[in-house]
C-alpha positions as CSV (number, residue, x, y, z in Angstrom):
1,X,7.8,-1.7,-26.2
2,X,6.6,-3.2,-29.5
3,X,7.0,-0.8,-32.3
4,X,4.7,-2.8,-34.5
5,X,2.0,-2.2,-32.0
6,X,2.9,1.5,-31.7
7,X,2.6,1.9,-35.5
8,X,-0.9,0.4,-35.5
9,X,-1.9,2.7,-32.7
10,X,-0.8,5.7,-34.7
11,X,-2.6,4.4,-37.8
12,X,-5.8,4.2,-35.7
13,X,-5.4,7.8,-34.6
14,X,-5.5,9.3,-38.2
15,X,-8.2,9.4,-40.8
16,X,-5.8,10.1,-43.7
17,X,-2.7,8.0,-44.3
18,X,-0.3,8.7,-47.1
19,X,2.4,6.2,-47.9
20,X,5.7,7.0,-49.7
21,X,8.7,4.9,-50.8
22,X,12.0,5.6,-52.6
23,X,12.7,7.0,-56.0
24,X,13.2,4.5,-58.9
25,X,11.1,1.9,-57.2
26,X,11.8,-1.8,-57.2
27,X,9.4,-4.7,-56.3
28,X,10.1,-4.3,-52.5
29,X,9.5,-0.5,-52.6
30,X,6.2,-1.0,-54.3
31,X,5.3,-4.2,-52.5
32,X,5.8,-2.7,-49.1
33,X,4.2,0.6,-50.0
34,X,1.1,-0.7,-51.7
35,X,0.9,-3.9,-49.7
36,X,0.6,-1.7,-46.6
37,X,-2.1,0.4,-48.3
38,X,-4.1,-2.7,-49.2
39,X,-3.8,-4.0,-45.7
40,X,-5.1,-0.8,-44.2
41,X,-7.9,-0.4,-46.7
42,X,-8.9,-4.0,-45.9
43,X,-9.2,-3.3,-42.2
44,X,-10.1,0.4,-42.1
45,X,-12.3,1.1,-45.1
46,X,-13.5,4.3,-43.5
47,X,-10.0,5.8,-43.7
48,X,-8.4,7.5,-46.7
49,X,-5.2,5.6,-47.5
50,X,-3.2,6.8,-50.6
51,X,0.2,6.0,-52.1
52,X,2.3,8.5,-54.0
53,X,5.3,8.6,-56.2
54,X,6.4,8.1,-59.8
55,X,4.8,5.3,-61.7
56,X,7.7,3.2,-63.0
57,X,6.5,2.0,-66.4
58,X,8.2,-1.4,-66.1
59,X,6.4,-2.1,-62.8
60,X,2.9,-0.7,-63.3
61,X,1.7,-4.4,-63.7
62,X,2.5,-4.8,-60.0
63,X,1.0,-1.5,-58.6
64,X,0.2,2.0,-59.5
65,X,0.1,5.3,-57.6
66,X,-2.8,7.5,-56.6
67,X,-3.4,11.2,-57.2
68,X,-2.5,13.0,-53.9
69,X,-3.3,16.7,-53.4
70,X,-1.3,19.0,-51.2
71,X,-4.4,19.4,-49.0
72,X,-4.5,15.7,-48.3
73,X,-1.4,16.1,-46.1
74,X,-3.2,18.3,-43.6
75,X,-3.4,16.3,-40.3
76,X,-2.3,13.2,-42.3
77,X,-0.1,10.3,-41.0
78,X,2.8,9.9,-43.4
79,X,4.6,6.5,-43.6
80,X,7.8,6.1,-45.7
81,X,8.7,2.5,-46.6
82,X,12.0,1.1,-47.8
83,X,13.9,4.3,-47.9
84,X,17.1,4.8,-45.8
85,X,17.8,8.4,-46.7
86,X,15.4,11.4,-46.9
87,X,17.1,12.5,-50.2
88,X,15.7,9.3,-51.8
89,X,12.1,9.7,-50.7
90,X,9.9,10.0,-53.7
91,X,7.6,13.1,-53.4
92,X,9.1,15.8,-51.1
93,X,5.7,16.4,-49.5
94,X,6.4,13.6,-47.1
95,X,7.5,16.2,-44.5
96,X,4.2,18.2,-44.6
97,X,2.0,15.7,-42.7
98,X,1.1,15.7,-39.0
99,X,3.2,12.7,-38.1
100,X,6.0,10.8,-39.9
101,X,6.8,7.1,-39.6
102,X,9.8,5.3,-41.2
103,X,9.7,1.6,-41.9
104,X,12.9,0.2,-43.4
105,X,15.4,-2.6,-43.5
106,X,18.5,-0.7,-44.7
107,X,21.3,0.5,-42.3
108,X,19.9,3.5,-40.4
109,X,22.5,6.1,-41.5
110,X,19.9,8.8,-41.9
111,X,17.7,8.8,-38.8
112,X,14.3,10.5,-39.5
113,X,10.7,10.3,-38.6
114,X,8.7,10.9,-35.4
115,X,8.6,7.1,-35.1
116,X,11.2,4.8,-36.7
117,X,11.1,1.1,-37.2
118,X,14.4,-0.1,-38.8
119,X,15.3,-3.8,-38.9
120,X,18.5,-4.6,-40.8
121,X,17.9,-8.3,-40.2
122,X,14.8,-8.3,-42.4
123,X,15.2,-9.5,-45.9
124,X,13.0,-6.7,-47.2
125,X,10.6,-4.0,-46.0
126,X,7.8,-6.2,-47.4
127,X,8.7,-8.8,-44.9
128,X,8.4,-6.1,-42.2
129,X,4.9,-5.1,-43.4
130,X,3.9,-8.7,-43.2
131,X,5.2,-8.9,-39.7
132,X,3.3,-5.7,-38.8
133,X,0.1,-7.6,-39.8
134,X,1.1,-10.8,-38.0
135,X,2.2,-9.0,-34.8
136,X,-1.1,-7.2,-34.6
137,X,-3.1,-10.3,-35.6
138,X,-4.4,-8.6,-38.8
139,X,-5.6,-10.7,-41.7
140,X,-3.7,-9.6,-44.8
141,X,-6.1,-10.3,-47.6
142,X,-5.2,-11.7,-51.0
143,X,-4.0,-8.5,-52.7
144,X,-1.7,-7.4,-49.8
145,X,-0.3,-10.9,-49.6
146,X,0.5,-10.9,-53.4
147,X,2.3,-7.5,-53.2
148,X,4.3,-8.4,-50.1
149,X,5.3,-11.8,-51.6
150,X,6.5,-10.0,-54.7
151,X,8.5,-7.6,-52.6
152,X,10.2,-10.4,-50.7
153,X,10.9,-12.3,-53.9
154,X,12.4,-9.2,-55.5
155,X,14.7,-8.3,-52.6
156,X,15.9,-11.8,-51.9
157,X,16.6,-12.7,-55.5
158,X,14.1,-15.6,-55.1
159,X,15.6,-16.5,-51.7
160,X,19.2,-16.6,-53.1
161,X,20.7,-13.7,-51.2
162,X,22.3,-13.9,-47.7
163,X,19.5,-11.7,-46.3
164,X,17.1,-14.6,-46.6
165,X,16.5,-16.0,-43.1
166,X,14.4,-18.7,-41.5
167,X,11.9,-15.9,-40.6
168,X,11.8,-14.9,-44.3
169,X,10.7,-18.4,-45.3
170,X,8.2,-18.5,-42.5
171,X,6.7,-15.2,-43.6
172,X,6.7,-16.3,-47.3
173,X,4.9,-19.5,-46.4
174,X,2.2,-17.6,-44.6
175,X,1.7,-15.3,-47.5
176,X,1.6,-18.2,-49.9
177,X,-1.5,-19.5,-48.1
178,X,-3.5,-16.7,-49.8
179,X,-5.1,-17.6,-53.2
180,X,-3.3,-15.1,-55.4
181,X,-1.9,-16.3,-58.8
182,X,1.5,-17.5,-57.5
183,X,2.6,-19.0,-60.8
184,X,1.6,-16.0,-62.8
185,X,3.4,-13.7,-60.4
186,X,6.5,-15.9,-60.6
187,X,6.5,-16.0,-64.4
188,X,6.0,-12.2,-64.6
189,X,8.9,-11.5,-62.3
190,X,11.2,-13.9,-64.1
191,X,10.3,-12.8,-67.6
192,X,12.5,-10.4,-69.6
193,X,11.9,-8.7,-72.9
194,X,13.9,-9.3,-76.1
195,X,15.9,-6.0,-75.7
196,X,16.8,-6.9,-72.1
197,X,17.9,-10.4,-73.3
198,X,20.2,-8.6,-75.8
199,X,21.5,-6.4,-73.0
200,X,22.3,-9.4,-70.9
201,X,24.2,-10.9,-73.8
202,X,26.2,-7.7,-74.1
203,X,27.0,-7.9,-70.4
204,X,28.5,-11.4,-70.7
205,X,30.4,-10.4,-73.9
206,X,31.8,-7.2,-72.5
207,X,32.3,-7.8,-68.8
208,X,35.7,-6.8,-67.5
209,X,37.1,-8.9,-64.6
210,X,40.4,-9.0,-62.8
211,X,42.3,-11.9,-61.3
212,X,40.6,-11.5,-57.9
213,X,37.0,-11.6,-59.1
214,X,36.3,-7.9,-59.2
215,X,34.2,-7.1,-62.3
216,X,32.5,-4.2,-64.0
217,X,30.4,-3.3,-67.1
218,X,29.7,0.2,-68.4
219,X,26.4,0.7,-70.2
220,X,26.5,3.8,-72.4
221,X,23.5,6.0,-73.3
222,X,24.2,5.1,-76.9
223,X,23.8,1.4,-76.2
224,X,20.6,2.0,-74.2
225,X,19.2,4.1,-77.0
226,X,20.1,1.4,-79.6
227,X,18.3,-1.2,-77.5
228,X,15.5,1.2,-76.6
229,X,16.0,0.6,-72.9
230,X,15.7,3.0,-69.9
231,X,17.8,3.2,-66.8
232,X,15.1,1.3,-65.0
233,X,15.2,-1.6,-67.5
234,X,18.9,-2.2,-66.6
235,X,17.9,-3.4,-63.1
236,X,16.9,-6.7,-64.7
237,X,20.5,-7.6,-65.4
238,X,22.1,-6.4,-62.1
239,X,22.5,-10.0,-60.9
240,X,23.9,-11.4,-64.2
241,X,27.6,-11.0,-63.5
242,X,27.2,-12.9,-60.2
243,X,26.1,-16.0,-62.0
244,X,29.8,-16.3,-63.2
245,X,31.6,-18.5,-60.7
246,X,34.8,-16.5,-60.6
247,X,33.1,-13.1,-60.1
248,X,33.1,-12.1,-56.4
249,X,31.9,-8.5,-56.5
250,X,30.9,-6.2,-59.3
251,X,29.6,-2.8,-60.4
252,X,27.3,-1.9,-63.3
253,X,27.8,1.7,-64.4
254,X,24.8,3.1,-66.3
255,X,25.3,6.4,-68.1
256,X,22.5,8.9,-67.5
257,X,21.3,11.4,-70.1
258,X,23.1,14.2,-68.2
259,X,26.4,12.3,-68.5
260,X,26.8,11.0,-64.9
261,X,26.7,7.3,-64.1
262,X,24.3,5.5,-61.8
263,X,26.3,2.7,-60.1
264,X,24.8,-0.6,-59.0
265,X,27.2,-2.6,-56.8
266,X,26.8,-6.2,-55.7
267,X,29.0,-8.7,-53.8
268,X,28.7,-12.4,-52.9
269,X,30.4,-12.0,-49.5
270,X,32.6,-8.9,-49.2
271,X,30.9,-5.8,-47.8
272,X,30.8,-2.9,-50.4
273,X,28.5,-0.3,-48.8
274,X,31.4,1.8,-47.4
275,X,32.5,2.4,-51.0
276,X,29.0,3.4,-52.0
277,X,28.9,5.9,-49.1
278,X,32.1,7.6,-50.4
279,X,30.4,8.1,-53.8
280,X,27.1,9.7,-53.1
281,X,25.2,6.5,-52.2
282,X,24.8,3.7,-49.7
283,X,22.8,0.6,-49.1
284,X,23.2,-2.9,-47.8
285,X,26.7,-4.5,-47.2
286,X,26.3,-6.8,-50.2
287,X,23.9,-4.6,-52.4
288,X,24.5,-0.9,-52.7
289,X,24.1,2.0,-55.1
290,X,26.2,5.0,-55.8
291,X,26.9,7.8,-58.4
292,X,29.9,8.6,-60.5
293,X,30.2,12.1,-62.0
294,X,33.1,11.5,-64.4
295,X,34.9,8.6,-66.2
296,X,37.7,9.2,-63.6
297,X,35.2,8.5,-60.8
298,X,34.0,5.4,-62.6
299,X,37.6,4.1,-62.7
300,X,38.1,5.1,-59.1
301,X,35.1,3.1,-57.9
302,X,36.3,0.1,-59.8
303,X,39.8,0.4,-58.4
304,X,38.4,0.5,-54.9
305,X,36.4,-2.6,-55.6
306,X,39.5,-4.3,-57.0
307,X,41.4,-3.4,-53.8
308,X,38.7,-5.0,-51.7
309,X,38.8,-8.2,-53.7
310,X,42.6,-8.2,-53.5
311,X,42.6,-7.8,-49.8
312,X,40.1,-10.6,-49.4
313,X,42.2,-12.9,-51.6
314,X,45.4,-12.1,-49.7
315,X,43.6,-12.8,-46.4
316,X,42.4,-16.2,-47.7
317,X,45.9,-17.0,-48.9
318,X,47.3,-16.1,-45.4
319,X,44.8,-18.4,-43.7
320,X,45.6,-21.2,-46.1
321,X,49.3,-20.8,-45.4
322,X,48.7,-21.0,-41.6
323,X,46.9,-24.3,-42.0
């Protein structure tokens, strides 16, 4: 059974299709969501295909959402892209359609949907939407190709992350054949504003790191207000600590207006997602998110990351001594 073929069959059965993705979207969430919309509009112009969710101001240059009425969900096919957990689906109306499909590349900890396609070997959900087109011999069109390429670039860190596979490069090469403004897209995705540049400087000046390569930075509401930055803006510097050779894993704690902390965790090789699960989050082994509801929990998460780094260092020393 080929789930890519099953998904297309379901699409053909419905006149209205509404596509969701996760809250606080990143390029892969938007790329897969709107890339799928453009693909379906290209091949099924008679169908109503809408995308819904919050318009993230920093990413409206990439894609924007539609106005979707409650009545649109009646007998509609709903597809949720790039969202592992139902709690993170943007727009709770996803459950009010006639049939629900999940397409995702995160670990399948929260199984949902009448039909579920989860591939943890995929670099991104955008890669999976491209494969949906390729498996069904559907031409993508220029706009869908642009969006899916942006999503892959975003979730692979420009092909730097371990999730990048041979298949990822093959998909990207096929997308690159379409005549979208590749250079303009690359410049836009690489560009940062002056306030974010100042924030990046603060990260390098203030980063705390232990002897085993576990690092953290705490970004206060006061700092964000001084720089006139939002929580979403801080996503631009998530990879910054990893550029330091000695840093092995790290967490960025971003204070929210209500006082709790959004936690972005990354690692070069040591799985960290089990820590994220313990603190109201989850994600990929090397890229996860969590929440801390007190300064004590901030310290606890960092201590757990330090323990992981220490165990890894001790294991490496043990192997070295055996040689």
